[in-house]
C-alpha positions, 0 to 999 in steps of 0.5 A: 500500500503506497504511503499517504501523500505529504500535503505540507508542500501543497499547503505552502504552495497554496499560501504562496499562490494567495501571495501571488494574487496579492501582488497582481491586485496591489502592485498597480494601485501602489503605482497610481501616483506614478501613472498619474504624474508620469504617464498622464492617467487621470483619476477616473482612468485610475479607477478604471484600471482597478475595476478592469483588474477585478472585472477580468478576474470576474470573467475568468471566474465565470469561464472556469465554473464548468471547467475546473472540476473536469480539467483538475487543479494542476493545469489551471494552477500552472497556467495561473502563475504563468499568466501572472508572471507574464502580465507583470513583465508586460506592465513594465514595458507596454505603457512605453510602446503601446499607442497610449500608456493607458492602453498598455496598462490595460493589456498588461492588467488583463493578462495578469488578472486572468491569472489572478482570477484562476488563483481565486477560484482554485486555491481555496478548494484545494485547501478545503479538500485537503485532509483536515478535521471538520472543526478546523476548516474555517480556521484553515481557510482564514489562515490561507487568506492571511497569506494574501495579506502578508503578500500585500504587506510585502508588496507595499513595503518592498515597493515603497522601499525600492521606489525610494531607493531607485526613484520613480523614474525607474518604476518599471523595474518593480513589476519585473522583480515581482514576476519572479514570485509567480515563476517560482511557485509555478515550478512548485505546482508542477510537483506538489500532490493535489487532491481530486476534484469532487466527482460529477455524480456526487457534486451539488449542482449549480441549479440546486445551489442557486435554488437555496436561499442561503446560497443566495445570501452567501453571494450577497455576502461575497459581493459586499465583503469583496467591495468593502475590502477592495475599495479601501485597499485600492484607494487608501494610498491615493487617499493618503497622498491626495486626500490627506496630504502625506508623502507617498512613502508615508501614505503607502505605509500608513494606508495600504501597508498598515491595512494589509498588516492588520487584515493579515493579523485578523485572519492569522489570529482567527486561523490559529485560535478562532475555532471556538468563536461563532463565525456568523455573529463575528462576521456581522460585527465585523461588517458594522465595524468596517462601516464605522471605519469608512465613516471616520476616514471620510469625516474626521479632519485630523490626518492621522485619525483618517489614516488610522481609520483606513488601516483599522478597516483592514482588521474589520474586513479581515474575515469577511471573504474567508469567513463567507467561504467557510460558512458556505462550504460547511453548508454545501460540502459537495459544491465542488470547484464550481461552487468556489468559482461562483463565490469568487465570481460574486466576490470579484464582482464586488471587488470590481464595482466597489473601487470603480464606484468610489472613483465615479463618486469622487468624480461626481463631487464636481457635480451632483455631490458637490454639496456633500463635498462642501460639508466634509473636510478638505481632501485636496480636491480628490473627492474621495471623502464623499466617496468613502462616506457613501461606500460605508453603505457596502459593509452595512449591507454585509452586516445586515445580511450576515446577521440574518444568515442562519447557518445549518449545522 
């Protein structure tokens, strides 16, 4: 009888896979100010870049709903890392050779966003289907997603330090350096053992899932959880620099840097010691706390308080995404990779439209929202204070939905 496979390298490859996703999601927003000042990309186009990334991930999620369980995990995971690396390299070169810098950025983002979308769909079910006691699965999912935060933190700190060292004019070196990470993990996924996908005859059909009210509620949680997390994460650096008025280095560290640190800490702590904590009320309280952070960041005229509210939002949103996945996987254990793809589709739709809506609301402060902008503290004309205040509705919807989500044991 052959020995049982050692899945420890598999877990670590999955952890690094989430770090790769953090790279492709967070590197470009850290360069927004460079794109704005050196390439002439305006604020609305910056919002479009953030929306494009998650929009392509959303379409990727949709495309692999029917494919993942049939093809298996390995080919798609290898492809995901190859596309992530290729897109990062293109990000460095295309803006200078394409007909317009914006077009070049868009093409590069599309390539690596397909890789990010595949990682979103595939890594969570791999961890879910590894041999783990049932009572530890929610904590294991939170621990997995903490590595997205550690990846984001390393990207923020590493990029900030490198830009300070080499200067903004050499920014194109950064995507090439970060491309080494997905290339290395691609080699790992060629070798590590992987679990089998759920057999078609055992799998809960998508028709049955969409007929279950609890699953529809889970989709609302994924959409609002993704929007609450990514809106603040994507815009906190630009808000710190343009809206609060601190330097780029300080804005990156106190905005998305501290955001990522606290989000990772929340997931890591729950992953290690959260097995005894009821998940549903914790999620409802987290959504309410996230809304409070949005409101404080938008309304308080003390720069350090606004920045700390942005950062603390990372802690409050830390469990929204992995917690919803765990609730849903426990309720529908035979959903298979297709179910995870649909959940990722909902989460990425929130990640697409949340930052995009914030950018559109910021632009509207010169028109319909000018009255709201006038009564809020000055934000350097960026319009992000009114935008963040209105976006507080997103985690409020999450909190209300989570409080009504009755998880069957």
